[in-house]
ZADO-1210 file (C-alpha; in nm, 4 decimals, padded with zeros to 6 digits):
<atoms>
<atom x="-00.6318" y="-05.3226" z="-03.5800" code="UNK" pos="1"/>
<atom x="-00.9161" y="-05.3705" z="-03.7863" code="UNK" pos="2"/>
<atom x="-01.2036" y="-05.1365" z="-03.6807" code="UNK" pos="3"/>
<atom x="-01.2228" y="-05.1514" z="-03.3327" code="UNK" pos="4"/>
<atom x="-01.1325" y="-05.4835" z="-03.2752" code="UNK" pos="5"/>
<atom x="-00.7143" y="-05.5501" z="-03.2165" code="UNK" pos="6"/>
<atom x="-00.5632" y="-05.8255" z="-03.4360" code="UNK" pos="7"/>
<atom x="-00.3465" y="-06.0236" z="-03.1930" code="UNK" pos="8"/>
<atom x="-00.0166" y="-06.1903" z="-03.3468" code="UNK" pos="9"/>
<atom x="00.2381" y="-06.4217" z="-03.2308" code="UNK" pos="10"/>
<atom x="00.5778" y="-06.3492" z="-03.3101" code="UNK" pos="11"/>
<atom x="00.8466" y="-06.5494" z="-03.2117" code="UNK" pos="12"/>
<atom x="01.2123" y="-06.4926" z="-03.2422" code="UNK" pos="13"/>
<atom x="01.4586" y="-06.7749" z="-03.1665" code="UNK" pos="14"/>
<atom x="01.2212" y="-06.9470" z="-02.9442" code="UNK" pos="15"/>
<atom x="01.1541" y="-06.6365" z="-02.7462" code="UNK" pos="16"/>
<atom x="00.7673" y="-06.5022" z="-02.7792" code="UNK" pos="17"/>
<atom x="00.7438" y="-06.1341" z="-02.8143" code="UNK" pos="18"/>
<atom x="00.5167" y="-05.9860" z="-02.6396" code="UNK" pos="19"/>
<atom x="00.2438" y="-05.7653" z="-02.8120" code="UNK" pos="20"/>
<atom x="00.1828" y="-05.4276" z="-02.6305" code="UNK" pos="21"/>
<atom x="-00.0691" y="-05.1273" z="-02.7050" code="UNK" pos="22"/>
<atom x="00.1813" y="-04.8654" z="-02.6077" code="UNK" pos="23"/>
<atom x="00.5593" y="-04.8427" z="-02.4899" code="UNK" pos="24"/>
<atom x="00.7726" y="-04.5702" z="-02.4449" code="UNK" pos="25"/>
<atom x="01.0882" y="-04.4856" z="-02.6319" code="UNK" pos="26"/>
<atom x="01.3100" y="-04.2198" z="-02.5537" code="UNK" pos="27"/>
<atom x="01.0889" y="-04.0143" z="-02.3464" code="UNK" pos="28"/>
<atom x="00.8337" y="-04.0567" z="-02.6214" code="UNK" pos="29"/>
<atom x="00.5006" y="-04.2320" z="-02.5756" code="UNK" pos="30"/>
<atom x="00.4244" y="-04.4555" z="-02.9071" code="UNK" pos="31"/>
<atom x="00.0369" y="-04.5467" z="-02.8634" code="UNK" pos="32"/>
<atom x="-00.2597" y="-04.6812" z="-03.0454" code="UNK" pos="33"/>
<atom x="-00.5030" y="-04.5262" z="-02.8319" code="UNK" pos="34"/>
<atom x="-00.3356" y="-04.2531" z="-02.6018" code="UNK" pos="35"/>
<atom x="-00.1930" y="-03.9323" z="-02.7740" code="UNK" pos="36"/>
<atom x="00.1315" y="-03.8328" z="-02.6403" code="UNK" pos="37"/>
<atom x="-00.0191" y="-03.4987" z="-02.5825" code="UNK" pos="38"/>
<atom x="-00.2056" y="-03.6051" z="-02.2696" code="UNK" pos="39"/>
<atom x="00.1134" y="-03.6732" z="-02.1267" code="UNK" pos="40"/>
<atom x="00.2886" y="-03.3820" z="-02.2600" code="UNK" pos="41"/>
<atom x="00.0172" y="-03.1339" z="-02.1120" code="UNK" pos="42"/>
<atom x="00.0424" y="-03.2845" z="-01.7608" code="UNK" pos="43"/>
<atom x="00.4049" y="-03.2778" z="-01.7748" code="UNK" pos="44"/>
<atom x="00.3691" y="-02.9059" z="-01.9095" code="UNK" pos="45"/>
<atom x="00.1185" y="-02.8095" z="-01.6042" code="UNK" pos="46"/>
<atom x="00.3627" y="-02.9799" z="-01.3379" code="UNK" pos="47"/>
<atom x="00.6403" y="-02.7406" z="-01.4619" code="UNK" pos="48"/>
<atom x="00.4082" y="-02.4270" z="-01.4520" code="UNK" pos="49"/>
<atom x="00.2946" y="-02.5055" z="-01.1126" code="UNK" pos="50"/>
<atom x="00.6535" y="-02.5536" z="-00.9898" code="UNK" pos="51"/>
<atom x="00.7434" y="-02.2288" z="-01.1384" code="UNK" pos="52"/>
<atom x="00.4480" y="-02.0716" z="-00.9907" code="UNK" pos="53"/>
<atom x="00.5603" y="-02.1995" z="-00.6340" code="UNK" pos="54"/>
<atom x="00.9126" y="-02.1506" z="-00.6442" code="UNK" pos="55"/>
<atom x="00.9145" y="-01.8111" z="-00.7828" code="UNK" pos="56"/>
<atom x="00.5401" y="-01.6191" z="-00.7702" code="UNK" pos="57"/>
<atom x="00.5833" y="-01.2655" z="-00.6935" code="UNK" pos="58"/>
<atom x="00.9430" y="-01.2764" z="-00.6205" code="UNK" pos="59"/>
<atom x="01.0581" y="-01.2508" z="-00.9819" code="UNK" pos="60"/>
<atom x="00.9692" y="-01.0110" z="-01.2634" code="UNK" pos="61"/>
<atom x="00.7597" y="-01.1241" z="-01.5849" code="UNK" pos="62"/>
<atom x="01.0471" y="-01.1278" z="-01.8272" code="UNK" pos="63"/>
<atom x="01.2486" y="-01.3855" z="-01.6101" code="UNK" pos="64"/>
<atom x="00.9414" y="-01.6006" z="-01.5549" code="UNK" pos="65"/>
<atom x="00.8825" y="-01.5734" z="-01.9029" code="UNK" pos="66"/>
<atom x="01.2268" y="-01.6933" z="-01.9720" code="UNK" pos="67"/>
<atom x="01.2296" y="-01.9578" z="-01.7336" code="UNK" pos="68"/>
<atom x="00.8815" y="-02.0782" z="-01.8858" code="UNK" pos="69"/>
<atom x="01.0518" y="-02.0933" z="-02.2408" code="UNK" pos="70"/>
<atom x="01.3355" y="-02.2827" z="-02.1513" code="UNK" pos="71"/>
<atom x="01.1716" y="-02.5748" z="-01.9089" code="UNK" pos="72"/>
<atom x="00.7928" y="-02.5916" z="-01.9972" code="UNK" pos="73"/>
<atom x="00.7647" y="-02.4835" z="-02.3560" code="UNK" pos="74"/>
<atom x="01.0560" y="-02.7271" z="-02.4294" code="UNK" pos="75"/>
<atom x="00.8964" y="-03.0117" z="-02.2593" code="UNK" pos="76"/>
<atom x="00.5802" y="-02.9504" z="-02.4308" code="UNK" pos="77"/>
<atom x="00.7058" y="-02.9247" z="-02.7866" code="UNK" pos="78"/>
<atom x="00.9651" y="-03.2186" z="-02.7604" code="UNK" pos="79"/>
<atom x="00.8273" y="-03.4561" z="-02.9998" code="UNK" pos="80"/>
<atom x="00.5395" y="-03.2504" z="-03.1425" code="UNK" pos="81"/>
<atom x="00.6446" y="-03.2862" z="-03.4788" code="UNK" pos="82"/>
<atom x="00.4892" y="-03.6165" z="-03.5115" code="UNK" pos="83"/>
<atom x="00.1733" y="-03.5171" z="-03.3786" code="UNK" pos="84"/>
<atom x="-00.1544" y="-03.5265" z="-03.5629" code="UNK" pos="85"/>
<atom x="-00.4061" y="-03.3341" z="-03.3629" code="UNK" pos="86"/>
<atom x="-00.7650" y="-03.2836" z="-03.3695" code="UNK" pos="87"/>
<atom x="-00.9618" y="-02.9525" z="-03.3378" code="UNK" pos="88"/>
<atom x="-01.0155" y="-03.0547" z="-02.9464" code="UNK" pos="89"/>
<atom x="-00.6359" y="-03.1076" z="-02.9026" code="UNK" pos="90"/>
<atom x="-00.5347" y="-02.8046" z="-03.0408" code="UNK" pos="91"/>
<atom x="-00.7786" y="-02.6270" z="-02.8053" code="UNK" pos="92"/>
<atom x="-00.6826" y="-02.7859" z="-02.4782" code="UNK" pos="93"/>
<atom x="-00.3052" y="-02.6997" z="-02.6105" code="UNK" pos="94"/>
<atom x="-00.3889" y="-02.3607" z="-02.6565" code="UNK" pos="95"/>
<atom x="-00.6260" y="-02.3490" z="-02.3348" code="UNK" pos="96"/>
<atom x="-00.3249" y="-02.4715" z="-02.1299" code="UNK" pos="97"/>
<atom x="-00.0752" y="-02.2107" z="-02.2610" code="UNK" pos="98"/>
<atom x="-00.2844" y="-01.9126" z="-02.2222" code="UNK" pos="99"/>
<atom x="-00.3666" y="-02.0155" z="-01.8461" code="UNK" pos="100"/>
<atom x="-00.0083" y="-02.0132" z="-01.8016" code="UNK" pos="101"/>
<atom x="00.0549" y="-01.6903" z="-01.9618" code="UNK" pos="102"/>
<atom x="-00.2201" y="-01.5430" z="-01.7865" code="UNK" pos="103"/>
<atom x="-00.0340" y="-01.6309" z="-01.4314" code="UNK" pos="104"/>
<atom x="00.3022" y="-01.5188" z="-01.5503" code="UNK" pos="105"/>
<atom x="00.1793" y="-01.1862" z="-01.6593" code="UNK" pos="106"/>
<atom x="-00.0267" y="-01.1439" z="-01.3859" code="UNK" pos="107"/>
<atom x="-00.3483" y="-01.1286" z="-01.5114" code="UNK" pos="108"/>
<atom x="-00.7033" y="-01.3012" z="-01.4575" code="UNK" pos="109"/>
<atom x="-01.0107" y="-01.4104" z="-01.6052" code="UNK" pos="110"/>
<atom x="-01.1929" y="-01.1417" z="-01.4022" code="UNK" pos="111"/>
<atom x="-00.9607" y="-00.8868" z="-01.5959" code="UNK" pos="112"/>
<atom x="-01.1369" y="-00.9806" z="-01.9039" code="UNK" pos="113"/>
<atom x="-00.8316" y="-00.9625" z="-02.1626" code="UNK" pos="114"/>
<atom x="-00.8718" y="-01.1416" z="-02.4616" code="UNK" pos="115"/>
<atom x="-00.6268" y="-01.3931" z="-02.5666" code="UNK" pos="116"/>
<atom x="-00.4830" y="-01.1908" z="-02.8183" code="UNK" pos="117"/>
<atom x="-00.3999" y="-00.9166" z="-02.5675" code="UNK" pos="118"/>
<atom x="-00.2205" y="-01.1882" z="-02.3720" code="UNK" pos="119"/>
<atom x="-00.0386" y="-01.2950" z="-02.6343" code="UNK" pos="120"/>
<atom x="00.0689" y="-00.9303" z="-02.7229" code="UNK" pos="121"/>
<atom x="00.1738" y="-00.8661" z="-02.3887" code="UNK" pos="122"/>
<atom x="00.4108" y="-01.1635" z="-02.3641" code="UNK" pos="123"/>
<atom x="00.5480" y="-01.0239" z="-02.7284" code="UNK" pos="124"/>
<atom x="00.6306" y="-00.7273" z="-02.5269" code="UNK" pos="125"/>
<atom x="00.7832" y="-00.9006" z="-02.2365" code="UNK" pos="126"/>
<atom x="00.9934" y="-01.1260" z="-02.4953" code="UNK" pos="127"/>
<atom x="01.3546" y="-01.0459" z="-02.4730" code="UNK" pos="128"/>
</atoms>
């Protein structure tokens, strides 16, 4: 790719033309020139957190919900993250998704006007 122009090449192996694609999934990890894998991970993270909210709601204590969050949602979000190169906006989106989930799990709302540091501190208190 040169600038904003995609350079198309024709690759032939054993008289078979290899298709040129801009992205593909390999072992659940999206490899792409244009789209960040973070978008897919955030979507999955939000789906898992929504399922935790719907299934467990107020029936389960905070510690147990945090354990389930760490085992499922957090693990799904972090898988493959060691190769991410994040821009400032992407870091902000990642943090916003995490804080939104933690606020719900800990039972606080934005109307409570608690700062994000307080929310993270409460999470540490409930950590087992």
